[in-house]
FITORLUM-657416 format. One record per residue: residue in three letters; x, y, z of N, C-alpha, C, CB in turn. Coordinates in nm, 2 decimals. Glycine has a CB too. Layout:
<recs>
+------+--------+--------+--------+--------+--------+--------+--------+--------+--------+--------+--------+--------+
: rest :     nX :     nY :     nZ :    caX :    caY :    caZ :     cX :     cY :     cZ :    cbX :    cbY :    cbZ :
+------+--------+--------+--------+--------+--------+--------+--------+--------+--------+--------+--------+--------+
:  ALA :      X :      Y :      Z :      X :      Y :      Z :      X :      Y :      Z :      X :      Y :      Z :
...
+------+--------+--------+--------+--------+--------+--------+--------+--------+--------+--------+--------+--------+
</recs>
This chain:
<recs>
+------+--------+--------+--------+--------+--------+--------+--------+--------+--------+--------+--------+--------+
: rest :     nX :     nY :     nZ :    caX :    caY :    caZ :     cX :     cY :     cZ :    cbX :    cbY :    cbZ :
+------+--------+--------+--------+--------+--------+--------+--------+--------+--------+--------+--------+--------+
:  MET :  -4.40 :  -6.17 :  14.46 :  -4.39 :  -6.18 :  14.34 :  -4.54 :  -6.19 :  14.32 :  -4.30 :  -6.29 :  14.30 :
:  GLN :  -4.61 :  -6.25 :  14.40 :  -4.73 :  -6.31 :  14.37 :  -4.85 :  -6.16 :  14.39 :  -4.75 :  -6.45 :  14.49 :
:  SER :  -4.82 :  -6.09 :  14.49 :  -4.86 :  -5.96 :  14.53 :  -4.82 :  -5.84 :  14.48 :  -4.84 :  -5.95 :  14.65 :
:  VAL :  -4.73 :  -5.86 :  14.46 :  -4.65 :  -5.73 :  14.37 :  -4.65 :  -5.69 :  14.27 :  -4.56 :  -5.73 :  14.36 :
:  TYR :  -4.64 :  -5.83 :  14.16 :  -4.64 :  -5.85 :  14.01 :  -4.77 :  -5.92 :  13.96 :  -4.51 :  -5.94 :  13.95 :
:  LYS :  -4.82 :  -5.96 :  14.05 :  -4.95 :  -6.04 :  14.02 :  -4.91 :  -6.08 :  13.92 :  -5.08 :  -5.97 :  14.01 :
:  VAL :  -4.81 :  -6.22 :  13.97 :  -4.78 :  -6.34 :  13.91 :  -4.85 :  -6.44 :  13.99 :  -4.62 :  -6.37 :  13.90 :
:  ASP :  -4.88 :  -6.55 :  13.89 :  -4.99 :  -6.67 :  13.95 :  -4.86 :  -6.72 :  13.98 :  -5.12 :  -6.76 :  13.84 :
:  LYS :  -4.95 :  -6.86 :  14.09 :  -4.87 :  -6.90 :  14.19 :  -4.78 :  -7.03 :  14.07 :  -4.98 :  -6.95 :  14.36 :
:  ASP :  -4.85 :  -7.08 :  14.00 :  -4.79 :  -7.18 :  13.91 :  -4.71 :  -7.13 :  13.82 :  -4.88 :  -7.26 :  13.84 :
:  SER :  -4.67 :  -6.98 :  13.79 :  -4.57 :  -6.92 :  13.70 :  -4.42 :  -6.92 :  13.81 :  -4.63 :  -6.75 :  13.65 :
:  ILE :  -4.47 :  -6.86 :  13.91 :  -4.34 :  -6.86 :  14.01 :  -4.30 :  -6.99 :  14.01 :  -4.37 :  -6.82 :  14.16 :
:  ARG :  -4.38 :  -7.09 :  14.07 :  -4.33 :  -7.25 :  14.05 :  -4.26 :  -7.27 :  14.01 :  -4.39 :  -7.33 :  14.01 :
:  GLN :  -4.26 :  -7.23 :  13.85 :  -4.18 :  -7.29 :  13.76 :  -4.07 :  -7.20 :  13.75 :  -4.24 :  -7.32 :  13.62 :
:  ILE :  -4.07 :  -7.05 :  13.76 :  -3.98 :  -6.96 :  13.78 :  -3.88 :  -7.04 :  13.86 :  -4.04 :  -6.83 :  13.85 :
:  LEU :  -3.91 :  -7.10 :  13.98 :  -3.82 :  -7.11 :  14.10 :  -3.74 :  -7.26 :  14.05 :  -3.91 :  -7.11 :  14.25 :
:  GLN :  -3.82 :  -7.36 :  13.96 :  -3.79 :  -7.45 :  13.94 :  -3.66 :  -7.46 :  13.79 :  -3.93 :  -7.51 :  13.94 :
:  ASP :  -3.70 :  -7.35 :  13.75 :  -3.61 :  -7.36 :  13.60 :  -3.50 :  -7.28 :  13.64 :  -3.69 :  -7.29 :  13.46 :
:  LEU :  -3.49 :  -7.16 :  13.76 :  -3.39 :  -7.16 :  13.86 :  -3.30 :  -7.22 :  13.90 :  -3.42 :  -7.14 :  13.93 :
:  ALA :  -3.35 :  -7.33 :  13.98 :  -3.27 :  -7.44 :  14.04 :  -3.24 :  -7.54 :  13.97 :  -3.33 :  -7.50 :  14.15 :
:  GLU :  -3.28 :  -7.57 :  13.84 :  -3.22 :  -7.67 :  13.72 :  -3.09 :  -7.59 :  13.66 :  -3.34 :  -7.72 :  13.59 :
:  MET :  -3.07 :  -7.43 :  13.65 :  -2.99 :  -7.39 :  13.60 :  -2.84 :  -7.43 :  13.62 :  -3.02 :  -7.29 :  13.60 :
:  PRO :  -2.76 :  -7.47 :  13.46 :  -2.62 :  -7.46 :  13.53 :  -2.52 :  -7.44 :  13.62 :  -2.60 :  -7.43 :  13.50 :
:  GLY :  -2.48 :  -7.49 :  13.76 :  -2.43 :  -7.41 :  13.82 :  -2.49 :  -7.39 :  13.97 :  -2.42 :  -7.31 :  13.73 :
:  VAL :  -2.63 :  -7.38 :  13.96 :  -2.70 :  -7.32 :  14.06 :  -2.71 :  -7.47 :  14.13 :  -2.85 :  -7.23 :  14.03 :
:  VAL :  -2.67 :  -7.45 :  14.28 :  -2.66 :  -7.56 :  14.37 :  -2.73 :  -7.48 :  14.49 :  -2.50 :  -7.63 :  14.40 :
:  ILE :  -2.85 :  -7.59 :  14.54 :  -2.89 :  -7.51 :  14.64 :  -2.85 :  -7.60 :  14.76 :  -3.05 :  -7.48 :  14.63 :
:  THR :  -2.85 :  -7.56 :  14.85 :  -2.79 :  -7.61 :  14.98 :  -2.86 :  -7.61 :  15.06 :  -2.68 :  -7.56 :  15.02 :
:  SER :  -2.91 :  -7.72 :  15.12 :  -3.02 :  -7.74 :  15.24 :  -3.06 :  -7.86 :  15.27 :  -3.15 :  -7.68 :  15.22 :
:  ASP :  -3.09 :  -7.90 :  15.36 :  -3.16 :  -8.05 :  15.40 :  -3.28 :  -8.06 :  15.36 :  -3.16 :  -8.09 :  15.54 :
:  LEU :  -3.38 :  -7.94 :  15.33 :  -3.48 :  -7.93 :  15.23 :  -3.47 :  -7.99 :  15.11 :  -3.51 :  -7.82 :  15.22 :
:  ASN :  -3.53 :  -8.11 :  15.07 :  -3.56 :  -8.10 :  14.95 :  -3.67 :  -8.01 :  14.85 :  -3.57 :  -8.20 :  14.94 :
:  PHE :  -3.56 :  -7.91 :  14.75 :  -3.60 :  -7.80 :  14.72 :  -3.73 :  -7.86 :  14.61 :  -3.48 :  -7.70 :  14.66 :
:  ASP :  -3.71 :  -7.97 :  14.54 :  -3.79 :  -8.03 :  14.41 :  -3.97 :  -8.06 :  14.50 :  -3.70 :  -8.22 :  14.32 :
:  PHE :  -3.86 :  -8.14 :  14.64 :  -4.05 :  -8.15 :  14.68 :  -4.14 :  -8.07 :  14.73 :  -4.09 :  -8.23 :  14.77 :
:  VAL :  -4.06 :  -7.94 :  14.80 :  -4.12 :  -7.82 :  14.79 :  -4.17 :  -7.74 :  14.66 :  -4.04 :  -7.75 :  14.86 :
:  LEU :  -4.15 :  -7.83 :  14.57 :  -4.22 :  -7.79 :  14.43 :  -4.31 :  -7.82 :  14.41 :  -4.18 :  -7.82 :  14.34 :
:  LYS :  -4.32 :  -7.96 :  14.38 :  -4.40 :  -8.03 :  14.37 :  -4.53 :  -8.04 :  14.47 :  -4.33 :  -8.13 :  14.35 :
:  LEU :  -4.54 :  -7.99 :  14.58 :  -4.63 :  -7.98 :  14.68 :  -4.71 :  -7.82 :  14.62 :  -4.55 :  -7.98 :  14.84 :
:  TRP :  -4.61 :  -7.73 :  14.60 :  -4.68 :  -7.62 :  14.61 :  -4.71 :  -7.56 :  14.49 :  -4.63 :  -7.53 :  14.68 :
:  PRO :  -4.79 :  -7.48 :  14.41 :  -4.89 :  -7.47 :  14.44 :  -5.01 :  -7.58 :  14.45 :  -4.89 :  -7.39 :  14.39 :
:  LYS :  -5.00 :  -7.67 :  14.39 :  -5.11 :  -7.79 :  14.33 :  -5.17 :  -7.90 :  14.44 :  -5.01 :  -7.90 :  14.21 :
:  TYR :  -5.10 :  -7.94 :  14.54 :  -5.12 :  -7.99 :  14.71 :  -5.15 :  -7.88 :  14.80 :  -4.99 :  -8.05 :  14.77 :
:  ILE :  -5.04 :  -7.79 :  14.81 :  -5.04 :  -7.71 :  14.92 :  -5.04 :  -7.51 :  14.90 :  -4.91 :  -7.76 :  15.00 :
:  SER :  -5.14 :  -7.45 :  14.89 :  -5.19 :  -7.36 :  14.83 :  -5.08 :  -7.26 :  14.87 :  -5.32 :  -7.32 :  14.86 :
:  ASP :  -5.02 :  -7.23 :  15.02 :  -4.93 :  -7.17 :  15.09 :  -4.79 :  -7.20 :  15.09 :  -4.96 :  -7.17 :  15.20 :
:  TYR :  -4.71 :  -7.11 :  15.01 :  -4.54 :  -7.17 :  14.96 :  -4.48 :  -7.25 :  15.13 :  -4.39 :  -6.96 :  14.90 :
:  GLY :  -4.54 :  -7.17 :  15.24 :  -4.44 :  -7.18 :  15.39 :  -4.53 :  -7.29 :  15.44 :  -4.43 :  -7.02 :  15.52 :
:  ASP :  -4.67 :  -7.34 :  15.41 :  -4.71 :  -7.45 :  15.41 :  -4.63 :  -7.55 :  15.39 :  -4.79 :  -7.45 :  15.36 :
:  ALA :  -4.62 :  -7.55 :  15.26 :  -4.56 :  -7.64 :  15.15 :  -4.41 :  -7.65 :  15.21 :  -4.57 :  -7.58 :  14.98 :
:  VAL :  -4.34 :  -7.59 :  15.30 :  -4.18 :  -7.57 :  15.32 :  -4.20 :  -7.69 :  15.45 :  -4.11 :  -7.37 :  15.37 :
:  VAL :  -4.31 :  -7.64 :  15.54 :  -4.35 :  -7.70 :  15.66 :  -4.38 :  -7.86 :  15.64 :  -4.46 :  -7.62 :  15.72 :
:  THR :  -4.45 :  -7.88 :  15.52 :  -4.48 :  -8.05 :  15.49 :  -4.38 :  -8.11 :  15.41 :  -4.60 :  -8.09 :  15.40 :
:  ALA :  -4.31 :  -8.00 :  15.34 :  -4.19 :  -8.10 :  15.27 :  -4.12 :  -8.14 :  15.42 :  -4.07 :  -8.00 :  15.14 :
:  PHE :  -4.08 :  -8.03 :  15.47 :  -3.94 :  -8.07 :  15.58 :  -4.05 :  -8.16 :  15.70 :  -3.83 :  -7.88 :  15.67 :
:  CYS :  -4.12 :  -8.19 :  15.76 :  -4.20 :  -8.28 :  15.77 :  -4.26 :  -8.45 :  15.74 :  -4.24 :  -8.23 :  15.75 :
:  LYS :  -4.27 :  -8.45 :  15.65 :  -4.23 :  -8.56 :  15.55 :  -4.12 :  -8.59 :  15.49 :  -4.30 :  -8.55 :  15.46 :
:  MET :  -4.03 :  -8.52 :  15.45 :  -3.91 :  -8.58 :  15.38 :  -3.76 :  -8.62 :  15.51 :  -3.86 :  -8.45 :  15.23 :
:  ILE :  -3.80 :  -8.53 :  15.60 :  -3.68 :  -8.49 :  15.69 :  -3.69 :  -8.56 :  15.85 :  -3.68 :  -8.31 :  15.70 :
:  ARG :  -3.82 :  -8.54 :  15.91 :  -3.85 :  -8.57 :  16.03 :  -4.01 :  -8.69 :  16.01 :  -3.88 :  -8.40 :  16.11 :
:  ASN :  -4.03 :  -8.70 :  15.88 :  -4.12 :  -8.80 :  15.89 :  -4.24 :  -8.76 :  16.02 :  -4.03 :  -8.96 :  15.93 :
:  SER :  -4.27 :  -8.60 :  16.07 :  -4.34 :  -8.63 :  16.15 :  -4.48 :  -8.57 :  16.13 :  -4.27 :  -8.59 :  16.24 :
:  ALA :  -4.54 :  -8.58 :  16.22 :  -4.71 :  -8.51 :  16.22 :  -4.73 :  -8.34 :  16.17 :  -4.78 :  -8.52 :  16.42 :
:  ILE :  -4.77 :  -8.34 :  16.15 :  -4.82 :  -8.15 :  16.15 :  -4.92 :  -8.12 :  16.25 :  -4.91 :  -8.09 :  15.98 :
:  ALA :  -4.91 :  -8.04 :  16.34 :  -5.02 :  -7.97 :  16.43 :  -5.06 :  -7.86 :  16.35 :  -4.97 :  -7.92 :  16.58 :
:  THR :  -5.18 :  -7.80 :  16.31 :  -5.21 :  -7.69 :  16.27 :  -5.35 :  -7.67 :  16.33 :  -5.20 :  -7.69 :  16.13 :
:  PHE :  -5.42 :  -7.54 :  16.34 :  -5.52 :  -7.49 :  16.38 :  -5.61 :  -7.45 :  16.24 :  -5.48 :  -7.37 :  16.47 :
:  ASP :  -5.51 :  -7.44 :  16.12 :  -5.56 :  -7.34 :  16.00 :  -5.63 :  -7.50 :  15.95 :  -5.40 :  -7.25 :  15.87 :
:  ARG :  -5.75 :  -7.47 :  15.90 :  -5.86 :  -7.54 :  15.85 :  -5.82 :  -7.59 :  15.71 :  -5.98 :  -7.44 :  15.84 :
:  LYS :  -5.80 :  -7.48 :  15.65 :  -5.76 :  -7.48 :  15.50 :  -5.65 :  -7.54 :  15.47 :  -5.73 :  -7.36 :  15.44 :
:  PHE :  -5.55 :  -7.58 :  15.55 :  -5.43 :  -7.64 :  15.56 :  -5.45 :  -7.75 :  15.58 :  -5.35 :  -7.60 :  15.62 :
:  ILE :  -5.53 :  -7.80 :  15.68 :  -5.57 :  -7.94 :  15.75 :  -5.64 :  -7.99 :  15.64 :  -5.68 :  -7.93 :  15.90 :
:  LYS :  -5.74 :  -7.94 :  15.57 :  -5.84 :  -7.99 :  15.41 :  -5.67 :  -8.03 :  15.30 :  -5.99 :  -7.77 :  15.30 :
:  GLU :  -5.58 :  -7.95 :  15.31 :  -5.43 :  -7.97 :  15.20 :  -5.40 :  -8.09 :  15.26 :  -5.28 :  -7.86 :  15.21 :
:  LEU :  -5.38 :  -8.12 :  15.32 :  -5.27 :  -8.22 :  15.41 :  -5.40 :  -8.34 :  15.42 :  -5.18 :  -8.14 :  15.61 :
:  ALA :  -5.50 :  -8.35 :  15.45 :  -5.56 :  -8.47 :  15.42 :  -5.58 :  -8.49 :  15.24 :  -5.71 :  -8.46 :  15.50 :
:  LYS :  -5.60 :  -8.40 :  15.18 :  -5.58 :  -8.45 :  14.98 :  -5.41 :  -8.51 :  15.00 :  -5.58 :  -8.25 :  14.82 :
:  LEU :  -5.37 :  -8.46 :  15.03 :  -5.21 :  -8.46 :  15.00 :  -5.22 :  -8.60 :  15.05 :  -5.09 :  -8.35 :  15.09 :
:  ASP :  -5.26 :  -8.64 :  15.16 :  -5.23 :  -8.79 :  15.23 :  -5.30 :  -8.88 :  15.14 :  -5.28 :  -8.80 :  15.40 :
:  SER :  -5.41 :  -8.83 :  15.05 :  -5.50 :  -8.95 :  15.03 :  -5.41 :  -8.95 :  14.85 :  -5.73 :  -8.91 :  15.04 :
:  ALA :  -5.36 :  -8.82 :  14.82 :  -5.29 :  -8.84 :  14.65 :  -5.16 :  -8.95 :  14.70 :  -5.21 :  -8.64 :  14.56 :
:  SER :  -5.11 :  -8.91 :  14.82 :  -5.00 :  -8.99 :  14.82 :  -4.95 :  -9.13 :  14.82 :  -4.96 :  -8.96 :  14.90 :
:  THR :  -5.08 :  -9.14 :  14.84 :  -5.10 :  -9.32 :  14.85 :  -5.14 :  -9.36 :  14.71 :  -5.23 :  -9.39 :  14.97 :
:  HIS :  -5.14 :  -9.27 :  14.60 :  -5.16 :  -9.28 :  14.46 :  -5.02 :  -9.28 :  14.41 :  -5.25 :  -9.16 :  14.41 :
:  SER :  -4.93 :  -9.21 :  14.47 :  -4.81 :  -9.13 :  14.48 :  -4.81 :  -8.97 :  14.42 :  -4.70 :  -9.20 :  14.40 :
:  LEU :  -4.73 :  -8.87 :  14.43 :  -4.71 :  -8.77 :  14.41 :  -4.65 :  -8.74 :  14.24 :  -4.62 :  -8.74 :  14.51 :
+------+--------+--------+--------+--------+--------+--------+--------+--------+--------+--------+--------+--------+
</recs>
């Protein structure tokens, strides 16, 4: 949606949140979709990175290893934000 229709990330996040909250919609996944939407795009700018972060933080409580400098900075900011709560 972002590249084809030029819709900004915040609007896409809101559309996904509204879709997930519609009556009768059930998301079946081990991944906490609400947590992904809390992370993306406010804390983690890339949706895929937000999914990885949510999975590691919520399900595995694992460390994340990456060479992506932007993602490293976002993770550091997230860690400091999470001490104050998301």
